[in-house]
TIVEXKE-325445 format. One record per residue (C-alpha): residue number from 1; residue in one letter; x, y, z. Coordinates in Angstrom, 3 decimals. Layout:
N
num  residu  east  north  up
NUM  A  X  Y  Z
...
// end
This chain:
286
num  residu  east  north  up
1  M  11.759  27.433  -35.670
2  N  9.363  25.609  -33.373
3  P  11.651  23.367  -31.242
4  Y  8.968  20.668  -31.115
5  E  9.306  20.173  -34.879
6  N  12.789  18.779  -34.351
7  F  11.593  16.772  -31.362
8  V  8.825  15.062  -33.344
9  S  10.883  14.601  -36.509
10  N  13.564  12.818  -34.464
11  Y  10.956  10.355  -33.208
12  A  9.806  9.648  -36.764
13  R  13.389  9.296  -37.992
14  L  14.315  6.866  -35.221
15  V  11.276  4.654  -35.891
16  A  12.141  4.532  -39.612
17  E  15.798  3.774  -38.907
18  G  14.913  1.178  -36.282
19  G  12.860  -0.743  -38.822
20  K  16.002  -1.212  -40.923
21  L  18.187  -2.612  -38.149
22  P  19.259  -6.278  -38.462
23  L  17.061  -8.890  -36.806
24  A  18.249  -11.794  -34.661
25  A  21.817  -10.694  -35.241
26  Q  23.259  -10.593  -31.722
27  T  25.117  -13.354  -29.902
28  P  23.514  -14.230  -26.561
29  P  25.375  -12.644  -23.643
30  K  26.678  -14.590  -20.676
31  H  24.017  -14.860  -17.993
32  Q  24.482  -15.002  -14.260
33  P  24.415  -18.660  -13.168
34  L  21.321  -19.712  -11.265
35  S  21.324  -21.415  -7.901
36  P  19.985  -24.995  -8.141
37  D  17.248  -24.030  -5.675
38  A  16.483  -20.623  -7.201
39  P  12.807  -19.682  -6.868
40  K  10.908  -19.824  -10.130
41  A  8.839  -17.257  -11.968
42  L  6.625  -18.647  -14.737
43  I  5.466  -16.461  -17.627
44  F  2.327  -17.859  -19.254
45  S  2.685  -16.246  -22.666
46  P  -0.303  -16.497  -25.025
47  H  1.971  -16.183  -28.072
48  P  5.693  -16.347  -28.732
49  D  6.940  -12.750  -28.198
50  D  4.733  -11.889  -25.180
51  E  7.474  -13.139  -22.856
52  V  9.701  -10.136  -23.612
53  I  7.045  -7.561  -24.476
54  I  5.885  -7.728  -20.853
55  G  9.354  -8.735  -19.653
56  G  10.422  -5.652  -17.723
57  L  9.786  -7.153  -14.277
58  P  10.685  -10.772  -15.155
59  L  14.057  -9.578  -16.459
60  R  14.711  -7.734  -13.207
61  L  13.693  -10.781  -11.142
62  R  16.227  -12.821  -13.107
63  R  19.060  -10.324  -12.791
64  E  18.470  -8.761  -9.386
65  M  16.936  -11.606  -7.383
66  G  18.469  -14.575  -9.173
67  M  15.055  -16.055  -9.968
68  N  14.753  -18.831  -12.511
69  V  12.396  -17.180  -14.999
70  V  10.721  -19.743  -17.267
71  N  8.488  -18.907  -20.198
72  V  5.557  -21.286  -20.670
73  A  4.602  -21.213  -24.346
74  V  0.838  -21.569  -23.986
75  T  0.392  -21.476  -27.774
76  Q  2.784  -21.310  -30.684
77  G  0.452  -19.130  -32.705
78  S  -2.592  -20.014  -34.781
79  N  -0.759  -20.402  -38.099
80  K  0.054  -24.123  -38.110
81  A  2.587  -23.705  -40.897
82  R  4.592  -21.336  -38.668
83  Q  4.352  -23.138  -35.328
84  Q  7.686  -24.945  -35.473
85  E  9.436  -21.874  -36.811
86  R  7.909  -19.782  -34.063
87  L  9.189  -22.273  -31.501
88  R  12.693  -21.933  -32.948
89  E  12.455  -18.136  -32.826
90  L  11.123  -18.309  -29.281
91  T  13.963  -20.575  -28.200
92  E  16.539  -18.133  -29.588
93  C  14.753  -15.209  -27.917
94  C  14.710  -16.951  -24.524
95  N  18.366  -17.962  -24.893
96  Y  19.264  -14.348  -25.552
97  I  17.349  -12.850  -22.622
98  G  18.175  -15.648  -20.159
99  F  14.728  -17.193  -19.653
100  G  14.004  -20.891  -19.574
101  L  11.356  -22.357  -21.867
102  V  8.628  -24.965  -21.416
103  Q  6.221  -26.140  -24.104
104  T  2.690  -26.999  -23.056
105  R  2.737  -29.728  -25.698
106  E  4.032  -30.191  -29.239
107  N  2.901  -27.161  -31.290
108  G  1.287  -25.626  -28.202
109  L  -2.313  -25.575  -27.045
110  E  -5.100  -24.766  -29.495
111  S  -8.333  -22.815  -29.094
112  V  -7.274  -20.920  -25.994
113  S  -10.274  -18.611  -25.941
114  M  -13.484  -17.892  -24.095
115  N  -15.372  -19.464  -26.981
116  C  -13.635  -22.764  -26.283
117  R  -14.226  -22.382  -22.528
118  T  -17.985  -22.072  -23.013
119  K  -18.599  -24.266  -26.072
120  D  -15.963  -27.023  -25.906
121  P  -15.543  -27.843  -22.195
122  E  -13.792  -31.156  -22.856
123  R  -10.952  -29.515  -24.807
124  W  -10.831  -26.633  -22.333
125  N  -10.558  -28.972  -19.352
126  E  -7.680  -30.811  -21.025
127  S  -5.845  -27.498  -21.442
128  V  -6.568  -26.507  -17.838
129  A  -5.148  -29.844  -16.681
130  T  -1.981  -29.173  -18.698
131  I  -1.455  -25.765  -17.053
132  A  -2.287  -27.139  -13.589
133  A  0.337  -29.868  -14.066
134  I  2.970  -27.278  -14.995
135  L  2.129  -25.195  -11.927
136  K  2.262  -28.257  -9.686
137  E  5.585  -29.401  -11.133
138  H  7.378  -26.054  -10.945
139  Q  5.849  -24.682  -7.706
140  P  6.528  -21.081  -8.777
141  H  7.154  -18.187  -6.436
142  T  5.529  -15.848  -8.975
143  I  3.466  -16.256  -12.129
144  F  2.814  -13.789  -14.955
145  F  -0.274  -13.972  -17.175
146  P  -2.512  -11.502  -19.058
147  H  -5.294  -9.635  -17.296
148  N  -8.880  -10.573  -18.071
149  D  -9.558  -7.780  -20.577
150  D  -6.388  -7.813  -22.684
151  W  -8.481  -7.602  -25.899
152  N  -6.867  -10.409  -27.900
153  S  -8.916  -13.621  -27.625
154  S  -5.860  -15.768  -26.807
155  H  -4.700  -13.305  -24.148
156  I  -8.115  -13.322  -22.465
157  G  -8.288  -17.098  -22.863
158  T  -4.867  -17.491  -21.255
159  H  -6.026  -15.435  -18.265
160  Y  -8.940  -17.746  -17.565
161  L  -6.902  -20.842  -18.385
162  V  -4.411  -19.936  -15.642
163  V  -7.140  -18.925  -13.172
164  D  -9.021  -22.183  -13.750
165  A  -5.779  -24.139  -13.315
166  L  -5.031  -22.358  -10.036
167  G  -8.490  -23.312  -8.849
168  R  -7.719  -26.996  -9.395
169  L  -4.651  -27.011  -7.183
170  G  -6.439  -26.729  -3.870
171  G  -5.884  -24.485  -0.892
172  G  -2.336  -25.649  -0.264
173  F  -0.936  -23.985  -3.377
174  S  0.150  -20.353  -3.180
175  C  2.165  -17.942  -5.300
176  Y  2.394  -14.299  -6.220
177  S  0.382  -13.480  -9.325
178  V  1.282  -10.665  -11.706
179  E  -1.234  -9.776  -14.385
180  T  0.133  -8.158  -17.519
181  E  -1.179  -5.960  -20.303
182  F  -0.360  -5.344  -23.936
183  W  -3.327  -5.246  -26.316
184  G  -5.797  -3.884  -23.778
185  A  -4.780  -1.513  -20.999
186  M  -5.685  -2.418  -17.434
187  D  -8.110  -0.151  -15.601
188  T  -6.587  -0.985  -12.228
189  P  -2.855  -1.704  -12.368
190  N  -1.178  -1.367  -8.976
191  L  2.489  -1.548  -9.945
192  M  4.747  0.404  -12.284
193  V  8.234  -1.045  -12.792
194  E  11.017  1.076  -14.229
195  S  13.339  -0.346  -16.878
196  T  16.769  1.098  -17.527
197  E  17.950  1.920  -21.027
198  Q  20.004  -1.285  -21.017
199  H  16.970  -3.333  -19.972
200  V  15.025  -1.918  -22.937
201  V  17.918  -2.564  -25.321
202  D  18.064  -6.186  -24.167
203  L  14.309  -6.713  -24.382
204  I  14.079  -5.250  -27.891
205  T  17.080  -7.243  -29.062
206  A  15.466  -10.429  -27.742
207  L  12.190  -9.471  -29.406
208  S  14.001  -9.111  -32.735
209  F  14.555  -12.887  -32.734
210  H  10.836  -13.253  -33.508
211  V  11.800  -12.508  -37.091
212  G  8.657  -13.619  -38.882
213  E  6.429  -11.501  -36.656
214  V  8.414  -8.271  -36.582
215  R  8.915  -8.376  -40.353
216  R  5.135  -8.392  -40.661
217  N  4.728  -5.618  -38.102
218  P  7.895  -3.969  -36.689
219  Y  6.415  -3.517  -33.235
220  H  9.809  -4.069  -31.631
221  V  10.902  -0.562  -32.650
222  R  7.722  0.922  -31.164
223  M  8.183  -0.819  -27.827
224  P  10.155  2.094  -26.267
225  A  7.304  4.491  -27.095
226  W  4.821  2.120  -25.435
227  M  7.036  1.962  -22.336
228  I  7.303  5.757  -22.289
229  D  3.511  6.052  -22.457
230  N  3.207  3.585  -19.587
231  V  4.907  6.195  -17.394
232  R  2.265  8.760  -18.377
233  R  -0.615  6.384  -17.657
234  G  0.919  4.801  -14.597
235  G  1.630  8.111  -12.931
236  E  -2.076  8.406  -12.134
237  L  -3.468  4.888  -12.580
238  V  -0.915  3.523  -10.111
239  G  -0.002  6.662  -8.193
240  G  -3.497  8.102  -7.867
241  Q  -5.531  10.634  -9.796
242  G  -3.767  13.975  -9.933
243  G  -0.489  12.455  -8.787
244  A  2.875  13.295  -10.291
245  A  4.519  10.745  -12.568
246  P  7.882  9.459  -11.324
247  N  10.994  10.469  -13.201
248  F  11.137  7.237  -15.220
249  A  11.863  7.119  -18.942
250  F  10.603  3.548  -19.461
251  A  8.221  1.388  -17.440
252  T  5.746  -1.483  -17.566
253  L  2.444  -1.692  -15.701
254  Y  1.258  -4.753  -13.788
255  R  -1.301  -5.873  -11.223
256  L  0.378  -7.789  -8.426
257  R  -1.674  -9.918  -6.060
258  R  -1.242  -13.189  -4.226
259  W  -3.014  -16.473  -4.815
260  R  -3.566  -18.185  -1.472
261  N  -6.229  -20.427  0.038
262  G  -7.903  -20.798  -3.341
263  A  -8.402  -17.094  -4.035
264  F  -6.640  -13.877  -4.978
265  E  -5.569  -11.587  -2.157
266  K  -5.082  -7.852  -2.523
267  G  -1.520  -6.863  -3.368
268  F  -0.944  -3.368  -1.990
269  D  -3.008  -0.841  -0.045
270  K  -1.824  1.754  -2.556
271  G  -0.110  1.521  -5.913
272  R  3.653  1.067  -6.023
273  F  6.393  2.504  -8.211
274  L  9.498  0.302  -8.406
275  A  12.499  2.376  -9.485
276  A  15.507  0.834  -11.198
277  S  17.524  1.600  -8.057
278  E  15.249  -0.553  -5.855
279  N  15.457  -4.296  -5.379
280  P  12.294  -6.108  -6.559
281  Q  12.390  -8.126  -3.332
282  A  10.604  -5.145  -1.788
283  L  7.462  -6.148  -3.720
284  F  7.132  -9.487  -1.972
285  G  7.446  -8.564  1.683
286  P  9.883  -10.007  4.235
// end
């Protein structure tokens, strides 16, 4: 028998079985208390669920550096009938994973897209002002937001919404910026972050609280495969063409830079692999 037949059939079996597992069924674990002056990391999530899909590094910042990770719900989805339900699901997800939660406004922002940016500048400027106010209030150490070619119109819109808001804050504002990917892969990530098996379990469990979405499309059970493929891609995209992939099972790709003096600064001279055994503090310098 070809041994790869069993290998592939096990993948298919696990995906089918995973789709039958109970959703939103776990009690939130106890989380490490945060220091009152803990530095903040803000996740600007285009939709409820993005906060944990790209959450490999934010989760490690929370657990290993004691950062106060706060999800900013840029939108609550485009289906108005589901917006309050999605907020409830998002709240339960964040409670489970240990992230804080901030709404941009009741029911979230609308029309977060390049179409709005070019054709409805008044609405766009109001949204930019909302994001700039959140950045000014929280003074984050690090922010997470989608890269500029993440395919989905709200993801791309969120990228430019955050960039425009940063531009309003003047030269005195600085933070680390981490661009994320999900729908569209980045051409130039510079960071691959390993997740342990327990990290992936916790992220998928949190994602299962987005019940209405994963019933429509059980992408939570495919998340491990995506994180496995990130190791394949990241081995060369981050490590250099022809380079060997690190011995990670699961990882997420990012582009880390710094916003300072009104512009982005280069993050690393070369790409970085952050193993589960390393402290994320190493990413941010002394």
